[in-house]
Z-matrix of the N, CA and C atoms (Angstrom, degrees):
N
C 1 1.419
C 2 1.618 1 110.19
N 3 1.293 2 116.13 1 -32.52
C 4 1.474 3 120.21 2 177.01
C 5 1.517 4 111.13 3 -62.12
N 6 1.316 5 118.05 4 -41.22
C 7 1.385 6 117.73 5 178.24
C 8 1.565 7 113.29 6 -59.92
N 9 1.299 8 112.38 7 -36.53
C 10 1.483 9 116.11 8 -178.19
C 11 1.575 10 109.20 9 -72.25
N 12 1.351 11 117.29 10 -33.48
C 13 1.470 12 122.23 11 176.85
C 14 1.576 13 111.03 12 -67.34
N 15 1.310 14 114.29 13 -41.02
C 16 1.511 15 118.82 14 -176.19
C 17 1.574 16 103.65 15 -69.34
N 18 1.338 17 115.18 16 -39.31
C 19 1.551 18 118.45 17 178.76
C 20 1.395 19 112.36 18 -59.52
N 21 1.323 20 116.74 19 -53.30
C 22 1.518 21 119.99 20 -176.64
C 23 1.597 22 109.35 21 -68.16
N 24 1.281 23 120.20 22 -44.41
C 25 1.395 24 118.19 23 173.27
C 26 1.464 25 117.61 24 -59.90
N 27 1.336 26 118.10 25 -36.50
C 28 1.468 27 122.21 26 179.37
C 29 1.497 28 108.12 27 -70.19
N 30 1.384 29 117.90 28 -38.23
C 31 1.372 30 120.65 29 176.09
C 32 1.564 31 114.57 30 -55.09
N 33 1.385 32 109.57 31 -53.25
C 34 1.504 33 114.49 32 175.36
C 35 1.417 34 119.57 33 -57.69
N 36 1.404 35 109.36 34 -43.88
C 37 1.555 36 112.55 35 178.07
C 38 1.508 37 114.31 36 -60.48
N 39 1.410 38 114.10 37 -37.20
C 40 1.508 39 123.84 38 176.92
C 41 1.490 40 110.94 39 -57.75
N 42 1.408 41 109.51 40 -46.80
C 43 1.520 42 113.96 41 -177.61
C 44 1.456 43 109.97 42 -66.94
N 45 1.347 44 122.57 43 -40.30
C 46 1.510 45 122.57 44 173.29
C 47 1.444 46 111.57 45 -56.99
N 48 1.337 47 117.67 46 -44.73
C 49 1.531 48 119.82 47 174.82
C 50 1.435 49 115.38 48 -60.46
N 51 1.238 50 115.66 49 -36.97
C 52 1.527 51 124.42 50 -175.51
C 53 1.565 52 104.75 51 -68.74
N 54 1.375 53 118.89 52 -45.34
C 55 1.357 54 127.59 53 -177.61
C 56 1.541 55 115.58 54 -65.25
N 57 1.393 56 112.74 55 -40.79
C 58 1.544 57 120.69 56 169.57
C 59 1.508 58 108.69 57 -55.73
N 60 1.402 59 111.90 58 -49.32
C 61 1.456 60 114.95 59 -176.61
C 62 1.454 61 115.60 60 -61.27
N 63 1.344 62 114.68 61 -42.33
C 64 1.517 63 115.81 62 178.79
C 65 1.501 64 108.76 63 -70.92
N 66 1.315 65 121.55 64 -35.10
C 67 1.540 66 120.65 65 176.40
C 68 1.385 67 112.65 66 -56.61
N 69 1.323 68 118.29 67 -51.07
C 70 1.469 69 122.12 68 -175.84
C 71 1.570 70 113.55 69 -80.23
N 72 1.280 71 118.43 70 -9.71
C 73 1.373 72 117.60 71 178.42
C 74 1.529 73 109.65 72 -78.39
N 75 1.237 74 124.57 73 -4.26
C 76 1.415 75 128.58 74 177.27
C 77 1.582 76 105.07 75 -67.92
N 78 1.265 77 118.36 76 -29.50
C 79 1.485 78 120.56 77 178.17
C 80 1.429 79 112.26 78 -111.43
N 81 1.219 80 121.30 79 151.33
C 82 1.382 81 130.22 80 -178.77
C 83 1.499 82 112.10 81 -99.59
N 84 1.411 83 109.99 82 88.79
C 85 1.479 84 112.23 83 177.82
C 86 1.544 85 111.43 84 -100.20
N 87 1.334 86 114.71 85 145.30
C 88 1.520 87 120.67 86 176.77
C 89 1.538 88 104.58 87 -78.57
N 90 1.326 89 121.11 88 -6.19
C 91 1.415 90 123.46 89 -179.12
C 92 1.531 91 113.76 90 -113.55
N 93 1.174 92 120.83 91 140.96
C 94 1.516 93 124.60 92 -175.37
C 95 1.516 94 114.58 93 -74.43
N 96 1.245 95 119.11 94 61.95
C 97 1.503 96 122.02 95 -168.00
C 98 1.614 97 110.50 96 -70.50
N 99 1.277 98 117.45 97 -35.56
C 100 1.428 99 115.73 98 177.81
C 101 1.542 100 112.72 99 -61.37
N 102 1.295 101 121.60 100 -39.98
C 103 1.395 102 126.47 101 -178.87
C 104 1.520 103 109.27 102 -66.84
N 105 1.420 104 114.76 103 -47.28
C 106 1.391 105 121.16 104 176.87
C 107 1.628 106 113.63 105 -53.36
N 108 1.290 107 111.27 106 -51.92
C 109 1.509 108 120.70 107 177.29
C 110 1.486 109 111.98 108 -57.63
N 111 1.352 110 116.68 109 -46.25
C 112 1.474 111 119.15 110 -179.76
C 113 1.664 112 109.98 111 -64.93
N 114 1.287 113 115.06 112 -45.75
C 115 1.476 114 116.19 113 -178.86
C 116 1.469 115 114.82 114 -64.01
N 117 1.399 116 116.66 115 -44.55
C 118 1.496 117 121.26 116 178.60
C 119 1.473 118 106.52 117 -64.38
N 120 1.364 119 120.88 118 -46.93
C 121 1.470 120 120.26 119 177.03
C 122 1.409 121 116.11 120 -52.31
N 123 1.390 122 115.56 121 -46.93
C 124 1.420 123 122.98 122 -178.77
C 125 1.543 124 111.07 123 -59.97
N 126 1.369 125 115.94 124 -44.00
C 127 1.410 126 118.59 125 176.68
C 128 1.476 127 113.81 126 -61.22
N 129 1.335 128 119.21 127 -38.50
C 130 1.434 129 124.32 128 179.68
C 131 1.542 130 109.54 129 -65.26
N 132 1.312 131 113.00 130 -47.12
C 133 1.510 132 117.79 131 -178.78
C 134 1.547 133 106.81 132 -68.84
N 135 1.215 134 122.50 133 -40.24
C 136 1.482 135 124.93 134 173.40
C 137 1.568 136 115.26 135 -50.60
N 138 1.370 137 104.77 136 -49.78
C 139 1.576 138 111.44 137 -173.01
C 140 1.576 139 107.15 138 -76.69
N 141 1.246 140 118.89 139 -31.65
C 142 1.613 141 123.04 140 177.37
C 143 1.501 142 103.55 141 -65.83
N 144 1.263 143 119.81 142 -48.77
C 145 1.474 144 120.38 143 -173.52
C 146 1.566 145 105.75 144 -71.82
N 147 1.327 146 123.06 145 -41.12
C 148 1.372 147 120.55 146 175.53
C 149 1.573 148 117.10 147 -60.59
N 150 1.336 149 113.28 148 -38.98
C 151 1.517 150 122.75 149 171.95
C 152 1.464 151 111.95 150 -55.79
N 153 1.419 152 117.58 151 -56.52
C 154 1.416 153 124.31 152 -171.19
C 155 1.417 154 109.75 153 -75.46
N 156 1.524 155 116.37 154 -34.51
C 157 1.447 156 114.35 155 178.37
C 158 1.502 157 113.30 156 -70.77
N 159 1.212 158 122.58 157 -33.18
C 160 1.453 159 119.25 158 176.62
C 161 1.453 160 114.93 159 -78.98
N 162 1.376 161 117.22 160 -23.52
C 163 1.509 162 118.63 161 -178.69
C 164 1.537 163 111.51 162 -91.15
N 165 1.385 164 116.12 163 -47.64
C 166 1.395 165 118.20 164 -178.33
C 167 1.531 166 120.13 165 -128.72
N 168 1.249 167 120.29 166 -28.69
C 169 1.474 168 121.55 167 -177.81
C 170 1.481 169 104.20 168 -92.44
N 171 1.382 170 112.75 169 121.51
C 172 1.345 171 119.01 170 -177.94
C 173 1.543 172 114.53 171 -118.63
N 174 1.339 173 114.31 172 14.78
C 175 1.446 174 121.89 173 -178.77
C 176 1.550 175 111.32 174 -69.24
N 177 1.273 176 122.84 175 127.65
C 178 1.410 177 123.29 176 -179.71
C 179 1.476 178 120.00 177 -65.49
N 180 1.385 179 115.02 178 -13.49
C 181 1.475 180 123.32 179 -178.02
C 182 1.599 181 110.97 180 -79.85
N 183 1.269 182 115.73 181 -18.85
C 184 1.506 183 116.54 182 -168.98
C 185 1.566 184 114.32 183 -72.68
N 186 1.362 185 111.90 184 -38.85
C 187 1.477 186 115.87 185 177.58
C 188 1.424 187 112.96 186 -66.16
N 189 1.235 188 128.04 187 -48.80
C 190 1.441 189 123.47 188 -178.89
C 191 1.560 190 114.81 189 -70.37
N 192 1.446 191 112.06 190 -35.34
C 193 1.370 192 119.27 191 -177.08
C 194 1.502 193 109.05 192 -72.25
N 195 1.331 194 118.44 193 -59.93
C 196 1.471 195 124.76 194 -166.36
C 197 1.512 196 110.90 195 -90.37
N 198 1.302 197 127.19 196 -38.61
C 199 1.394 198 122.69 197 -178.71
C 200 1.446 199 113.29 198 -85.01
N 201 1.314 200 118.30 199 -50.91
C 202 1.520 201 119.00 200 -172.92
C 203 1.669 202 102.36 201 -78.66
N 204 1.318 203 114.00 202 -50.01
C 205 1.551 204 115.90 203 -175.21
C 206 1.455 205 114.26 204 -69.52
N 207 1.398 206 115.64 205 -68.72
C 208 1.430 207 121.02 206 -171.77
C 209 1.461 208 112.73 207 -60.54
N 210 1.355 209 118.65 208 -54.76
C 211 1.428 210 122.58 209 -173.99
C 212 1.554 211 110.93 210 -73.09
N 213 1.429 212 114.42 211 -31.64
C 214 1.441 213 115.94 212 170.01
C 215 1.420 214 117.60 213 -59.80
N 216 1.353 215 118.51 214 -42.71
C 217 1.282 216 126.68 215 -174.22
C 218 1.583 217 111.31 216 -79.11
N 219 1.398 218 115.58 217 -22.49
C 220 1.544 219 120.70 218 -175.33
C 221 1.358 220 106.45 219 -87.68
N 222 1.408 221 122.38 220 -43.32
C 223 1.403 222 124.30 221 -177.36
C 224 1.530 223 112.29 222 -75.38
N 225 1.202 224 123.30 223 163.97
C 226 1.468 225 124.03 224 -170.29
C 227 1.611 226 114.06 225 -151.35
N 228 1.187 227 111.26 226 71.62
C 229 1.469 228 114.23 227 -178.64
C 230 1.572 229 114.15 228 -60.99
N 231 1.284 230 116.67 229 -36.67
C 232 1.500 231 124.33 230 178.31
C 233 1.539 232 110.91 231 -59.98
N 234 1.300 233 111.76 232 -49.30
C 235 1.561 234 116.81 233 179.73
C 236 1.527 235 108.47 234 -66.04
N 237 1.298 236 116.29 235 -41.91
C 238 1.560 237 118.45 236 178.89
C 239 1.580 238 106.69 237 -58.71
N 240 1.318 239 116.40 238 -45.63
C 241 1.441 240 117.08 239 -178.05
C 242 1.574 241 111.72 240 -68.64
N 243 1.276 242 120.17 241 -33.55
C 244 1.450 243 123.51 242 -178.73
C 245 1.606 244 103.71 243 -72.52
N 246 1.287 245 118.86 244 -51.37
C 247 1.475 246 118.42 245 176.38
C 248 1.428 247 118.31 246 -51.66
N 249 1.373 248 111.71 247 -43.00
C 250 1.499 249 112.35 248 175.82
C 251 1.519 250 116.05 249 -66.62
N 252 1.323 251 113.71 250 -33.19
C 253 1.504 252 120.70 251 171.49
C 254 1.553 253 108.38 252 -60.58
N 255 1.286 254 117.36 253 -41.64
C 256 1.519 255 118.41 254 176.01
C 257 1.447 256 117.24 255 -60.28
N 258 1.506 257 111.67 256 -41.52
C 259 1.372 258 113.78 257 178.87
C 260 1.450 259 113.77 258 -70.28
N 261 1.348 260 118.59 259 -29.13
C 262 1.381 261 125.82 260 171.22
C 263 1.527 262 115.67 261 -57.78
N 264 1.420 263 112.96 262 -49.16
C 265 1.476 264 119.40 263 178.54
C 266 1.461 265 114.89 264 -70.30
N 267 1.328 266 117.97 265 -20.39
C 268 1.417 267 123.97 266 176.22
C 269 1.556 268 110.79 267 -90.42
N 270 1.225 269 117.92 268 2.72
C 271 1.503 270 127.01 269 175.67
C 272 1.517 271 108.07 270 62.73
N 273 1.302 272 119.05 271 25.04
C 274 1.428 273 129.77 272 170.67
C 275 1.520 274 112.38 273 -83.98
N 276 1.419 275 112.10 274 58.55
C 277 1.491 276 118.24 275 -178.07
C 278 1.485 277 118.81 276 -60.99
N 279 1.359 278 115.88 277 -38.72
C 280 1.403 279 121.20 278 172.87
C 281 1.510 280 115.87 279 -55.81
N 282 1.324 281 112.59 280 -47.58
C 283 1.450 282 117.25 281 -178.34
C 284 1.535 283 112.24 282 -73.19
N 285 1.321 284 116.48 283 -32.09
C 286 1.453 285 123.48 284 168.39
C 287 1.493 286 115.48 285 -55.75
N 288 1.321 287 114.99 286 -51.53
C 289 1.477 288 115.77 287 174.09
C 290 1.484 289 118.76 288 -66.91
N 291 1.371 290 108.56 289 -36.30
C 292 1.459 291 113.33 290 174.37
C 293 1.576 292 115.35 291 -61.37
N 294 1.244 293 115.90 292 -43.15
C 295 1.403 294 128.71 293 -178.76
C 296 1.569 295 107.33 294 -63.26
N 297 1.345 296 117.04 295 -48.87
C 298 1.443 297 116.34 296 178.02
C 299 1.550 298 113.09 297 -65.68
N 300 1.303 299 121.79 298 -38.06
C 301 1.367 300 125.83 299 -179.41
C 302 1.498 301 110.29 300 -65.56
N 303 1.381 302 116.31 301 -54.22
C 304 1.463 303 120.56 302 -173.71
C 305 1.483 304 113.29 303 -76.69
N 306 1.352 305 119.88 304 -8.87
C 307 1.521 306 123.43 305 178.79
C 308 1.551 307 103.47 306 -92.51
N 309 1.351 308 117.34 307 -42.85
C 310 1.467 309 116.49 308 -170.15
C 311 1.513 310 112.94 309 -88.93
N 312 1.285 311 121.70 310 -36.93
C 313 1.549 312 119.65 311 -178.37
C 314 1.486 313 113.74 312 -68.42
N 315 1.407 314 123.99 313 -41.00
C 316 1.416 315 116.96 314 173.46
C 317 1.500 316 121.48 315 -59.65
N 318 1.509 317 111.48 316 -36.85
C 319 1.443 318 116.58 317 175.44
C 320 1.556 319 109.28 318 -68.34
N 321 1.218 320 119.57 319 -36.73
C 322 1.421 321 118.28 320 174.81
C 323 1.495 322 117.15 321 -65.17
N 324 1.337 323 111.00 322 -34.11
C 325 1.464 324 116.56 323 -179.71
C 326 1.520 325 109.65 324 -71.19
N 327 1.243 326 117.03 325 -36.10
C 328 1.523 327 122.65 326 174.64
C 329 1.515 328 110.09 327 -55.44
N 330 1.205 329 117.87 328 -46.91
C 331 1.501 330 125.09 329 -177.95
C 332 1.495 331 108.34 330 -71.74
N 333 1.275 332 121.87 331 -36.07
C 334 1.427 333 129.03 332 179.82
C 335 1.577 334 108.57 333 -67.56
N 336 1.381 335 114.91 334 -43.43
C 337 1.458 336 122.56 335 178.55
C 338 1.615 337 110.38 336 -62.87
N 339 1.290 338 112.12 337 -44.38
C 340 1.463 339 117.91 338 176.76
C 341 1.510 340 112.42 339 -66.92
N 342 1.235 341 117.02 340 -43.83
C 343 1.535 342 117.30 341 -177.69
C 344 1.526 343 107.24 342 -63.91
N 345 1.269 344 122.37 343 -31.66
C 346 1.451 345 124.71 344 176.38
C 347 1.452 346 111.82 345 -63.38
N 348 1.432 347 116.48 346 -34.20
C 349 1.532 348 122.19 347 -177.91
C 350 1.519 349 110.01 348 -81.49
N 351 1.245 350 122.61 349 -24.82
C 352 1.423 351 122.30 350 -171.62
C 353 1.568 352 114.71 351 -75.31
């Protein structure tokens, strides 16, 4: 049953990621905004689920469906890495550093915030 939950959650998360990418493709940014929003949103969702799951929600389906599937399909480390490599190749070092900082620190803050509450 867990495989099915991961599969369904991953499909939903991937569709969310695809939708955000399509939405932001309307504008020509030099910055990978769609990936940033997807990754930070996935971290926020992950931490909220983790917080409520460990505090109140005790259903066994939530972890495989929402954290592994949904957040795993929604976040995109491979795209994040590729887009940083592209910024590097284009000699956009300022945007590269900015992207790494504003992508990693908010996600870490989410988990810091949740760990303080557990």
